PDB file of N, CA, C, O and CB in Angstrom:
ATOM      1  N   MET A   1      38.612   3.661 -31.453  1.00  0.00           N
ATOM      2  CA  MET A   1      38.190   2.643 -30.511  1.00  0.00           C
ATOM      3  C   MET A   1      36.970   3.127 -29.722  1.00  0.00           C
ATOM      4  O   MET A   1      35.852   3.071 -30.235  1.00  0.00           O
ATOM      5  CB  MET A   1      39.345   2.279 -29.560  1.00  0.00           C
ATOM      6  N   PHE A   2      37.157   3.594 -28.505  1.00  0.00           N
ATOM      7  CA  PHE A   2      36.038   3.989 -27.650  1.00  0.00           C
ATOM      8  C   PHE A   2      36.267   5.408 -27.151  1.00  0.00           C
ATOM      9  O   PHE A   2      37.272   5.682 -26.495  1.00  0.00           O
ATOM     10  CB  PHE A   2      35.871   3.008 -26.456  1.00  0.00           C
ATOM     11  N   ASN A   3      35.338   6.312 -27.460  1.00  0.00           N
ATOM     12  CA  ASN A   3      35.476   7.712 -27.077  1.00  0.00           C
ATOM     13  C   ASN A   3      34.708   7.952 -25.776  1.00  0.00           C
ATOM     14  O   ASN A   3      33.481   8.049 -25.784  1.00  0.00           O
ATOM     15  CB  ASN A   3      34.962   8.654 -28.208  1.00  0.00           C
ATOM     16  N   LEU A   4      35.430   8.046 -24.670  1.00  0.00           N
ATOM     17  CA  LEU A   4      34.815   8.179 -23.340  1.00  0.00           C
ATOM     18  C   LEU A   4      34.162   9.546 -23.142  1.00  0.00           C
ATOM     19  O   LEU A   4      33.129   9.644 -22.479  1.00  0.00           O
ATOM     20  CB  LEU A   4      35.864   7.950 -22.251  1.00  0.00           C
ATOM     21  N   GLU A   5      34.751  10.606 -23.709  1.00  0.00           N
ATOM     22  CA  GLU A   5      34.195  11.947 -23.531  1.00  0.00           C
ATOM     23  C   GLU A   5      32.811  12.074 -24.172  1.00  0.00           C
ATOM     24  O   GLU A   5      31.906  12.662 -23.580  1.00  0.00           O
ATOM     25  CB  GLU A   5      35.141  12.992 -24.123  1.00  0.00           C
ATOM     26  N   LYS A   6      32.646  11.534 -25.360  1.00  0.00           N
ATOM     27  CA  LYS A   6      31.346  11.602 -26.019  1.00  0.00           C
ATOM     28  C   LYS A   6      30.292  10.830 -25.226  1.00  0.00           C
ATOM     29  O   LYS A   6      29.150  11.278 -25.127  1.00  0.00           O
ATOM     30  CB  LYS A   6      31.442  11.054 -27.449  1.00  0.00           C
ATOM     31  N   TRP A   7      30.649   9.701 -24.671  1.00  0.00           N
ATOM     32  CA  TRP A   7      29.726   8.882 -23.882  1.00  0.00           C
ATOM     33  C   TRP A   7      29.273   9.636 -22.633  1.00  0.00           C
ATOM     34  O   TRP A   7      28.101   9.563 -22.263  1.00  0.00           O
ATOM     35  CB  TRP A   7      30.391   7.546 -23.487  1.00  0.00           C
ATOM     36  N   ARG A   8      30.167  10.344 -21.991  1.00  0.00           N
ATOM     37  CA  ARG A   8      29.832  11.101 -20.777  1.00  0.00           C
ATOM     38  C   ARG A   8      28.852  12.235 -21.098  1.00  0.00           C
ATOM     39  O   ARG A   8      27.896  12.457 -20.354  1.00  0.00           O
ATOM     40  CB  ARG A   8      31.116  11.675 -20.125  1.00  0.00           C
ATOM     41  N   GLU A   9      29.084  12.943 -22.191  1.00  0.00           N
ATOM     42  CA  GLU A   9      28.200  14.050 -22.564  1.00  0.00           C
ATOM     43  C   GLU A   9      26.793  13.560 -22.871  1.00  0.00           C
ATOM     44  O   GLU A   9      25.821  14.175 -22.429  1.00  0.00           O
ATOM     45  CB  GLU A   9      28.764  14.796 -23.770  1.00  0.00           C
ATOM     46  N   GLU A  10      26.663  12.487 -23.604  1.00  0.00           N
ATOM     47  CA  GLU A  10      25.352  11.955 -23.948  1.00  0.00           C
ATOM     48  C   GLU A  10      24.641  11.371 -22.734  1.00  0.00           C
ATOM     49  O   GLU A  10      23.420  11.476 -22.625  1.00  0.00           O
ATOM     50  CB  GLU A  10      25.486  10.897 -25.025  1.00  0.00           C
ATOM     51  N   ASP A  11      25.375  10.771 -21.839  1.00  0.00           N
ATOM     52  CA  ASP A  11      24.773  10.165 -20.661  1.00  0.00           C
ATOM     53  C   ASP A  11      24.134  11.226 -19.767  1.00  0.00           C
ATOM     54  O   ASP A  11      23.043  11.009 -19.240  1.00  0.00           O
ATOM     55  CB  ASP A  11      25.820   9.370 -19.878  1.00  0.00           C
ATOM     56  N   GLY A  12      24.791  12.361 -19.588  1.00  0.00           N
ATOM     57  CA  GLY A  12      24.240  13.429 -18.764  1.00  0.00           C
ATOM     58  C   GLY A  12      22.958  13.996 -19.348  1.00  0.00           C
ATOM     59  O   GLY A  12      21.993  14.246 -18.626  1.00  0.00           O
ATOM     60  N   ALA A  13      22.953  14.196 -20.658  1.00  0.00           N
ATOM     61  CA  ALA A  13      21.757  14.717 -21.319  1.00  0.00           C
ATOM     62  C   ALA A  13      20.618  13.708 -21.231  1.00  0.00           C
ATOM     63  O   ALA A  13      19.468  14.085 -21.008  1.00  0.00           O
ATOM     64  CB  ALA A  13      22.056  15.058 -22.790  1.00  0.00           C
ATOM     65  N   ALA A  14      20.930  12.449 -21.404  1.00  0.00           N
ATOM     66  CA  ALA A  14      19.897  11.417 -21.334  1.00  0.00           C
ATOM     67  C   ALA A  14      19.313  11.340 -19.927  1.00  0.00           C
ATOM     68  O   ALA A  14      18.107  11.159 -19.761  1.00  0.00           O
ATOM     69  CB  ALA A  14      20.469  10.050 -21.750  1.00  0.00           C
ATOM     70  N   ALA A  15      20.165  11.477 -18.921  1.00  0.00           N
ATOM     71  CA  ALA A  15      19.691  11.411 -17.542  1.00  0.00           C
ATOM     72  C   ALA A  15      18.731  12.560 -17.246  1.00  0.00           C
ATOM     73  O   ALA A  15      17.723  12.364 -16.568  1.00  0.00           O
ATOM     74  CB  ALA A  15      20.876  11.441 -16.564  1.00  0.00           C
ATOM     75  N   VAL A  16      19.032  13.740 -17.741  1.00  0.00           N
ATOM     76  CA  VAL A  16      18.150  14.893 -17.536  1.00  0.00           C
ATOM     77  C   VAL A  16      16.824  14.667 -18.252  1.00  0.00           C
ATOM     78  O   VAL A  16      15.764  14.956 -17.696  1.00  0.00           O
ATOM     79  CB  VAL A  16      18.820  16.196 -18.039  1.00  0.00           C
ATOM     80  N   GLU A  17      16.872  14.158 -19.470  1.00  0.00           N
ATOM     81  CA  GLU A  17      15.643  13.902 -20.220  1.00  0.00           C
ATOM     82  C   GLU A  17      14.789  12.852 -19.519  1.00  0.00           C
ATOM     83  O   GLU A  17      13.575  13.013 -19.397  1.00  0.00           O
ATOM     84  CB  GLU A  17      15.972  13.449 -21.651  1.00  0.00           C
ATOM     85  N   TYR A  18      15.419  11.785 -19.062  1.00  0.00           N
ATOM     86  CA  TYR A  18      14.669  10.752 -18.345  1.00  0.00           C
ATOM     87  C   TYR A  18      14.087  11.298 -17.045  1.00  0.00           C
ATOM     88  O   TYR A  18      12.972  10.938 -16.667  1.00  0.00           O
ATOM     89  CB  TYR A  18      15.569   9.546 -18.050  1.00  0.00           C
ATOM     90  N   GLY A  19      14.819  12.150 -16.369  1.00  0.00           N
ATOM     91  CA  GLY A  19      14.312  12.767 -15.142  1.00  0.00           C
ATOM     92  C   GLY A  19      13.089  13.617 -15.409  1.00  0.00           C
ATOM     93  O   GLY A  19      12.124  13.581 -14.645  1.00  0.00           O
ATOM     94  N   LEU A  20      13.123  14.384 -16.490  1.00  0.00           N
ATOM     95  CA  LEU A  20      11.964  15.204 -16.860  1.00  0.00           C
ATOM     96  C   LEU A  20      10.766  14.333 -17.213  1.00  0.00           C
ATOM     97  O   LEU A  20       9.639  14.629 -16.814  1.00  0.00           O
ATOM     98  CB  LEU A  20      12.309  16.122 -18.039  1.00  0.00           C
ATOM     99  N   LEU A  21      11.004  13.267 -17.955  1.00  0.00           N
ATOM    100  CA  LEU A  21       9.903  12.360 -18.306  1.00  0.00           C
ATOM    101  C   LEU A  21       9.286  11.728 -17.065  1.00  0.00           C
ATOM    102  O   LEU A  21       8.063  11.657 -16.944  1.00  0.00           O
ATOM    103  CB  LEU A  21      10.395  11.264 -19.257  1.00  0.00           C
ATOM    104  N   VAL A  22      10.117  11.274 -16.156  1.00  0.00           N
ATOM    105  CA  VAL A  22       9.604  10.664 -14.926  1.00  0.00           C
ATOM    106  C   VAL A  22       8.807  11.683 -14.125  1.00  0.00           C
ATOM    107  O   VAL A  22       7.761  11.349 -13.569  1.00  0.00           O
ATOM    108  CB  VAL A  22      10.760  10.099 -14.074  1.00  0.00           C
ATOM    109  N   GLY A  23       9.284  12.913 -14.058  1.00  0.00           N
ATOM    110  CA  GLY A  23       8.564  13.961 -13.343  1.00  0.00           C
ATOM    111  C   GLY A  23       7.207  14.254 -13.955  1.00  0.00           C
ATOM    112  O   GLY A  23       6.219  14.389 -13.233  1.00  0.00           O
ATOM    113  N   LEU A  24       7.145  14.353 -15.269  1.00  0.00           N
ATOM    114  CA  LEU A  24       5.875  14.608 -15.947  1.00  0.00           C
ATOM    115  C   LEU A  24       4.904  13.444 -15.776  1.00  0.00           C
ATOM    116  O   LEU A  24       3.709  13.657 -15.570  1.00  0.00           O
ATOM    117  CB  LEU A  24       6.112  14.872 -17.431  1.00  0.00           C
ATOM    118  N   ILE A  25       5.406  12.233 -15.860  1.00  0.00           N
ATOM    119  CA  ILE A  25       4.548  11.065 -15.666  1.00  0.00           C
ATOM    120  C   ILE A  25       4.017  11.044 -14.242  1.00  0.00           C
ATOM    121  O   ILE A  25       2.850  10.714 -14.027  1.00  0.00           O
ATOM    122  CB  ILE A  25       5.316   9.761 -15.974  1.00  0.00           C
ATOM    123  N   ALA A  26       4.849  11.389 -13.264  1.00  0.00           N
ATOM    124  CA  ALA A  26       4.407  11.411 -11.868  1.00  0.00           C
ATOM    125  C   ALA A  26       3.302  12.446 -11.664  1.00  0.00           C
ATOM    126  O   ALA A  26       2.312  12.169 -10.988  1.00  0.00           O
ATOM    127  CB  ALA A  26       5.593  11.709 -10.932  1.00  0.00           C
ATOM    128  N   VAL A  27       3.463  13.624 -12.238  1.00  0.00           N
ATOM    129  CA  VAL A  27       2.436  14.667 -12.112  1.00  0.00           C
ATOM    130  C   VAL A  27       1.127  14.193 -12.742  1.00  0.00           C
ATOM    131  O   VAL A  27       0.055  14.384 -12.169  1.00  0.00           O
ATOM    132  CB  VAL A  27       2.908  15.990 -12.777  1.00  0.00           C
ATOM    133  N   PHE A  28       1.214  13.577 -13.919  1.00  0.00           N
ATOM    134  CA  PHE A  28       0.019  13.070 -14.586  1.00  0.00           C
ATOM    135  C   PHE A  28      -0.663  12.003 -13.735  1.00  0.00           C
ATOM    136  O   PHE A  28      -1.882  12.037 -13.567  1.00  0.00           O
ATOM    137  CB  PHE A  28       0.377  12.500 -15.968  1.00  0.00           C
ATOM    138  N   LEU A  29       0.097  11.065 -13.200  1.00  0.00           N
ATOM    139  CA  LEU A  29      -0.492   9.982 -12.403  1.00  0.00           C
ATOM    140  C   LEU A  29      -1.134  10.503 -11.117  1.00  0.00           C
ATOM    141  O   LEU A  29      -2.216  10.056 -10.735  1.00  0.00           O
ATOM    142  CB  LEU A  29       0.573   8.941 -12.061  1.00  0.00           C
ATOM    143  N   ILE A  30      -0.479  11.434 -10.460  1.00  0.00           N
ATOM    144  CA  ILE A  30      -1.036  11.990  -9.219  1.00  0.00           C
ATOM    145  C   ILE A  30      -2.353  12.707  -9.515  1.00  0.00           C
ATOM    146  O   ILE A  30      -3.328  12.545  -8.781  1.00  0.00           O
ATOM    147  CB  ILE A  30      -0.026  12.967  -8.547  1.00  0.00           C
ATOM    148  N   THR A  31      -2.382  13.499 -10.588  1.00  0.00           N
ATOM    149  CA  THR A  31      -3.609  14.208 -10.962  1.00  0.00           C
ATOM    150  C   THR A  31      -4.724  13.236 -11.323  1.00  0.00           C
ATOM    151  O   THR A  31      -5.865  13.403 -10.893  1.00  0.00           O
ATOM    152  CB  THR A  31      -3.342  15.151 -12.135  1.00  0.00           C
ATOM    153  N   ALA A  32      -4.392  12.226 -12.110  1.00  0.00           N
ATOM    154  CA  ALA A  32      -5.398  11.254 -12.531  1.00  0.00           C
ATOM    155  C   ALA A  32      -5.943  10.475 -11.342  1.00  0.00           C
ATOM    156  O   ALA A  32      -7.152  10.266 -11.237  1.00  0.00           O
ATOM    157  CB  ALA A  32      -4.810  10.291 -13.562  1.00  0.00           C
ATOM    158  N   MET A  33      -5.060  10.045 -10.447  1.00  0.00           N
ATOM    159  CA  MET A  33      -5.517   9.268  -9.291  1.00  0.00           C
ATOM    160  C   MET A  33      -6.350  10.107  -8.334  1.00  0.00           C
ATOM    161  O   MET A  33      -7.300   9.598  -7.740  1.00  0.00           O
ATOM    162  CB  MET A  33      -4.329   8.681  -8.551  1.00  0.00           C
ATOM    163  N   THR A  34      -6.016  11.365  -8.178  1.00  0.00           N
ATOM    164  CA  THR A  34      -6.791  12.244  -7.314  1.00  0.00           C
ATOM    165  C   THR A  34      -8.207  12.416  -7.860  1.00  0.00           C
ATOM    166  O   THR A  34      -9.186  12.279  -7.127  1.00  0.00           O
ATOM    167  CB  THR A  34      -6.098  13.610  -7.174  1.00  0.00           C
ATOM    168  N   ASN A  35      -8.302  12.717  -9.146  1.00  0.00           N
ATOM    169  CA  ASN A  35      -9.627  12.899  -9.758  1.00  0.00           C
ATOM    170  C   ASN A  35     -10.421  11.607  -9.767  1.00  0.00           C
ATOM    171  O   ASN A  35     -11.617  11.611  -9.477  1.00  0.00           O
ATOM    172  CB  ASN A  35      -9.489  13.425 -11.182  1.00  0.00           C
ATOM    173  N   LEU A  36      -9.777  10.519 -10.094  1.00  0.00           N
ATOM    174  CA  LEU A  36     -10.462   9.229 -10.123  1.00  0.00           C
ATOM    175  C   LEU A  36     -10.891   8.819  -8.714  1.00  0.00           C
ATOM    176  O   LEU A  36     -11.980   8.274  -8.533  1.00  0.00           O
ATOM    177  CB  LEU A  36      -9.554   8.148 -10.744  1.00  0.00           C
ATOM    178  N   GLY A  37     -10.055   9.074  -7.730  1.00  0.00           N
ATOM    179  CA  GLY A  37     -10.402   8.735  -6.345  1.00  0.00           C
ATOM    180  C   GLY A  37     -11.632   9.474  -5.862  1.00  0.00           C
ATOM    181  O   GLY A  37     -12.475   8.902  -5.173  1.00  0.00           O
ATOM    182  N   ASP A  38     -11.738  10.748  -6.221  1.00  0.00           N
ATOM    183  CA  ASP A  38     -12.917  11.527  -5.840  1.00  0.00           C
ATOM    184  C   ASP A  38     -14.177  10.962  -6.476  1.00  0.00           C
ATOM    185  O   ASP A  38     -15.213  10.857  -5.819  1.00  0.00           O
ATOM    186  CB  ASP A  38     -12.742  12.992  -6.240  1.00  0.00           C
ATOM    187  N   LYS A  39     -14.094  10.600  -7.744  1.00  0.00           N
ATOM    188  CA  LYS A  39     -15.261  10.064  -8.442  1.00  0.00           C
ATOM    189  C   LYS A  39     -15.661   8.701  -7.880  1.00  0.00           C
ATOM    190  O   LYS A  39     -16.848   8.416  -7.726  1.00  0.00           O
ATOM    191  CB  LYS A  39     -14.978   9.952  -9.944  1.00  0.00           C
ATOM    192  N   VAL A  40     -14.694   7.879  -7.581  1.00  0.00           N
ATOM    193  CA  VAL A  40     -14.991   6.561  -7.003  1.00  0.00           C
ATOM    194  C   VAL A  40     -15.615   6.730  -5.625  1.00  0.00           C
ATOM    195  O   VAL A  40     -16.555   6.015  -5.280  1.00  0.00           O
ATOM    196  CB  VAL A  40     -13.708   5.693  -6.912  1.00  0.00           C
ATOM    197  N   GLY A  41     -15.104   7.666  -4.836  1.00  0.00           N
ATOM    198  CA  GLY A  41     -15.673   7.934  -3.521  1.00  0.00           C
ATOM    199  C   GLY A  41     -17.114   8.390  -3.599  1.00  0.00           C
ATOM    200  O   GLY A  41     -17.949   7.951  -2.809  1.00  0.00           O
ATOM    201  N   ASP A  42     -17.418   9.275  -4.554  1.00  0.00           N
ATOM    202  CA  ASP A  42     -18.795   9.734  -4.735  1.00  0.00           C
ATOM    203  C   ASP A  42     -19.712   8.578  -5.134  1.00  0.00           C
ATOM    204  O   ASP A  42     -20.830   8.461  -4.632  1.00  0.00           O
ATOM    205  CB  ASP A  42     -18.853  10.843  -5.795  1.00  0.00           C
ATOM    206  N   THR A  43     -19.233   7.733  -6.033  1.00  0.00           N
ATOM    207  CA  THR A  43     -20.031   6.587  -6.470  1.00  0.00           C
ATOM    208  C   THR A  43     -20.310   5.638  -5.310  1.00  0.00           C
ATOM    209  O   THR A  43     -21.426   5.135  -5.175  1.00  0.00           O
ATOM    210  CB  THR A  43     -19.317   5.838  -7.600  1.00  0.00           C
ATOM    211  N   LEU A  44     -19.314   5.393  -4.480  1.00  0.00           N
ATOM    212  CA  LEU A  44     -19.508   4.506  -3.330  1.00  0.00           C
ATOM    213  C   LEU A  44     -20.465   5.125  -2.305  1.00  0.00           C
ATOM    214  O   LEU A  44     -21.257   4.414  -1.686  1.00  0.00           O
ATOM    215  CB  LEU A  44     -18.156   4.192  -2.666  1.00  0.00           C
ATOM    216  N   ASP A  45     -20.391   6.437  -2.128  1.00  0.00           N
ATOM    217  CA  ASP A  45     -21.328   7.117  -1.223  1.00  0.00           C
ATOM    218  C   ASP A  45     -22.772   6.967  -1.716  1.00  0.00           C
ATOM    219  O   ASP A  45     -23.683   6.707  -0.930  1.00  0.00           O
ATOM    220  CB  ASP A  45     -20.962   8.614  -1.096  1.00  0.00           C
ATOM    221  N   LYS A  46     -22.964   7.136  -3.029  1.00  0.00           N
ATOM    222  CA  LYS A  46     -24.305   6.985  -3.605  1.00  0.00           C
ATOM    223  C   LYS A  46     -24.809   5.553  -3.436  1.00  0.00           C
ATOM    224  O   LYS A  46     -25.970   5.335  -3.089  1.00  0.00           O
ATOM    225  CB  LYS A  46     -24.298   7.371  -5.098  1.00  0.00           C
ATOM    226  N   ALA A  47     -23.937   4.587  -3.681  1.00  0.00           N
ATOM    227  CA  ALA A  47     -24.326   3.180  -3.556  1.00  0.00           C
ATOM    228  C   ALA A  47     -24.679   2.846  -2.111  1.00  0.00           C
ATOM    229  O   ALA A  47     -25.660   2.145  -1.863  1.00  0.00           O
ATOM    230  CB  ALA A  47     -23.197   2.259  -4.053  1.00  0.00           C
ATOM    231  N   ALA A  48     -23.894   3.336  -1.158  1.00  0.00           N
ATOM    232  CA  ALA A  48     -24.182   3.076   0.254  1.00  0.00           C
ATOM    233  C   ALA A  48     -25.516   3.688   0.654  1.00  0.00           C
ATOM    234  O   ALA A  48     -26.258   3.103   1.444  1.00  0.00           O
ATOM    235  CB  ALA A  48     -23.061   3.628   1.145  1.00  0.00           C
ATOM    236  N   CYS A  49     -25.818   4.846   0.121  1.00  0.00           N
ATOM    237  CA  CYS A  49     -27.081   5.507   0.421  1.00  0.00           C
ATOM    238  C   CYS A  49     -28.256   4.692  -0.106  1.00  0.00           C
ATOM    239  O   CYS A  49     -29.252   4.506   0.593  1.00  0.00           O
ATOM    240  CB  CYS A  49     -27.102   6.917  -0.176  1.00  0.00           C
ATOM    241  N   LYS A  50     -28.140   4.210  -1.329  1.00  0.00           N
ATOM    242  CA  LYS A  50     -29.224   3.422  -1.925  1.00  0.00           C
ATOM    243  C   LYS A  50     -29.393   2.089  -1.211  1.00  0.00           C
ATOM    244  O   LYS A  50     -30.518   1.627  -1.021  1.00  0.00           O
ATOM    245  CB  LYS A  50     -28.957   3.186  -3.413  1.00  0.00           C
ATOM    246  N   VAL A  51     -28.293   1.471  -0.817  1.00  0.00           N
ATOM    247  CA  VAL A  51     -28.368   0.185  -0.115  1.00  0.00           C
ATOM    248  C   VAL A  51     -29.050   0.357   1.238  1.00  0.00           C
ATOM    249  O   VAL A  51     -29.771  -0.534   1.687  1.00  0.00           O
ATOM    250  CB  VAL A  51     -26.958  -0.418   0.070  1.00  0.00           C
ATOM    251  N   SER A  52     -28.830   1.485   1.885  1.00  0.00           N
ATOM    252  CA  SER A  52     -29.431   1.723   3.192  1.00  0.00           C
ATOM    253  C   SER A  52     -30.903   2.121   3.091  1.00  0.00           C
ATOM    254  O   SER A  52     -31.579   2.256   4.111  1.00  0.00           O
ATOM    255  CB  SER A  52     -28.658   2.798   3.924  1.00  0.00           C
ATOM    256  N   GLY A  53     -31.406   2.312   1.858  1.00  0.00           N
ATOM    257  CA  GLY A  53     -32.813   2.630   1.658  1.00  0.00           C
ATOM    258  C   GLY A  53     -33.112   4.111   1.705  1.00  0.00           C
ATOM    259  O   GLY A  53     -34.278   4.502   1.771  1.00  0.00           O
ATOM    260  N   LYS A  54     -32.102   4.933   1.674  1.00  0.00           N
ATOM    261  CA  LYS A  54     -32.304   6.376   1.704  1.00  0.00           C
ATOM    262  C   LYS A  54     -32.205   6.940   0.287  1.00  0.00           C
ATOM    263  O   LYS A  54     -31.901   6.216  -0.661  1.00  0.00           O
ATOM    264  CB  LYS A  54     -31.271   7.057   2.638  1.00  0.00           C
ATOM    265  N   THR A  55     -32.464   8.238   0.157  1.00  0.00           N
ATOM    266  CA  THR A  55     -32.417   8.910  -1.137  1.00  0.00           C
ATOM    267  C   THR A  55     -31.197   9.811  -1.206  1.00  0.00           C
ATOM    268  O   THR A  55     -30.915  10.562  -0.272  1.00  0.00           O
ATOM    269  CB  THR A  55     -33.703   9.722  -1.382  1.00  0.00           C
ATOM    270  N   TRP A  56     -30.476   9.732  -2.316  1.00  0.00           N
ATOM    271  CA  TRP A  56     -29.283  10.559  -2.516  1.00  0.00           C
ATOM    272  C   TRP A  56     -29.688  11.918  -3.060  1.00  0.00           C
ATOM    273  O   TRP A  56     -30.447  12.002  -4.025  1.00  0.00           O
ATOM    274  CB  TRP A  56     -28.282   9.868  -3.476  1.00  0.00           C
ATOM    275  N   ASN A  57     -29.182  12.990  -2.441  1.00  0.00           N
ATOM    276  CA  ASN A  57     -29.454  14.344  -2.875  1.00  0.00           C
ATOM    277  C   ASN A  57     -28.218  14.866  -3.620  1.00  0.00           C
ATOM    278  O   ASN A  57     -27.186  15.120  -2.998  1.00  0.00           O
ATOM    279  CB  ASN A  57     -29.822  15.261  -1.661  1.00  0.00           C
ATOM    280  N   ASP A  58     -28.316  15.028  -4.947  1.00  0.00           N
ATOM    281  CA  ASP A  58     -27.168  15.481  -5.747  1.00  0.00           C
ATOM    282  C   ASP A  58     -26.751  16.904  -5.419  1.00  0.00           C
ATOM    283  O   ASP A  58     -25.574  17.241  -5.546  1.00  0.00           O
ATOM    284  CB  ASP A  58     -27.492  15.383  -7.221  1.00  0.00           C
ATOM    285  N   THR A  59     -27.670  17.730  -5.008  1.00  0.00           N
ATOM    286  CA  THR A  59     -27.353  19.127  -4.727  1.00  0.00           C
ATOM    287  C   THR A  59     -26.444  19.260  -3.500  1.00  0.00           C
ATOM    288  O   THR A  59     -25.445  19.979  -3.530  1.00  0.00           O
ATOM    289  CB  THR A  59     -28.641  19.927  -4.515  1.00  0.00           C
ATOM    290  N   THR A  60     -26.804  18.561  -2.426  1.00  0.00           N
ATOM    291  CA  THR A  60     -26.012  18.668  -1.199  1.00  0.00           C
ATOM    292  C   THR A  60     -25.007  17.539  -1.034  1.00  0.00           C
ATOM    293  O   THR A  60     -24.198  17.559  -0.107  1.00  0.00           O
ATOM    294  CB  THR A  60     -26.923  18.697  -0.007  1.00  0.00           C
ATOM    295  N   GLN A  61     -25.050  16.550  -1.931  1.00  0.00           N
ATOM    296  CA  GLN A  61     -24.142  15.403  -1.883  1.00  0.00           C
ATOM    297  C   GLN A  61     -24.261  14.636  -0.559  1.00  0.00           C
ATOM    298  O   GLN A  61     -23.265  14.205   0.021  1.00  0.00           O
ATOM    299  CB  GLN A  61     -22.697  15.870  -2.086  1.00  0.00           C
ATOM    300  N   THR A  62     -25.512  14.478  -0.098  1.00  0.00           N
ATOM    301  CA  THR A  62     -25.753  13.761   1.156  1.00  0.00           C
ATOM    302  C   THR A  62     -26.926  12.808   1.005  1.00  0.00           C
ATOM    303  O   THR A  62     -27.693  12.880   0.045  1.00  0.00           O
ATOM    304  CB  THR A  62     -26.016  14.746   2.306  1.00  0.00           C
ATOM    305  N   CYS A  63     -27.045  11.913   1.978  1.00  0.00           N
ATOM    306  CA  CYS A  63     -28.177  10.988   2.043  1.00  0.00           C
ATOM    307  C   CYS A  63     -29.290  11.640   2.847  1.00  0.00           C
ATOM    308  O   CYS A  63     -29.044  12.331   3.835  1.00  0.00           O
ATOM    309  CB  CYS A  63     -27.760   9.621   2.675  1.00  0.00           C
ATOM    310  N   ALA A  64     -30.515  11.406   2.407  1.00  0.00           N
ATOM    311  CA  ALA A  64     -31.643  11.972   3.162  1.00  0.00           C
ATOM    312  C   ALA A  64     -32.690  10.895   3.385  1.00  0.00           C
ATOM    313  O   ALA A  64     -33.724  11.156   4.001  1.00  0.00           O
ATOM    314  CB  ALA A  64     -32.266  13.190   2.416  1.00  0.00           C
TER     315      ALA A  64
END
């Protein structure tokens, strides 16, 4: 009929595997968003500098 012990053993292993997958996905997303956020911020800084009529200096990452 229905073997409860086998179901319990598989459920625990599956929960651990799903936990590991969620953890790895979270680490990947945090890393990707951090890097992407920095690049978007730099792009917006450059655009703001050009709109204001100033020149962007790539070496110092500032408007002049």
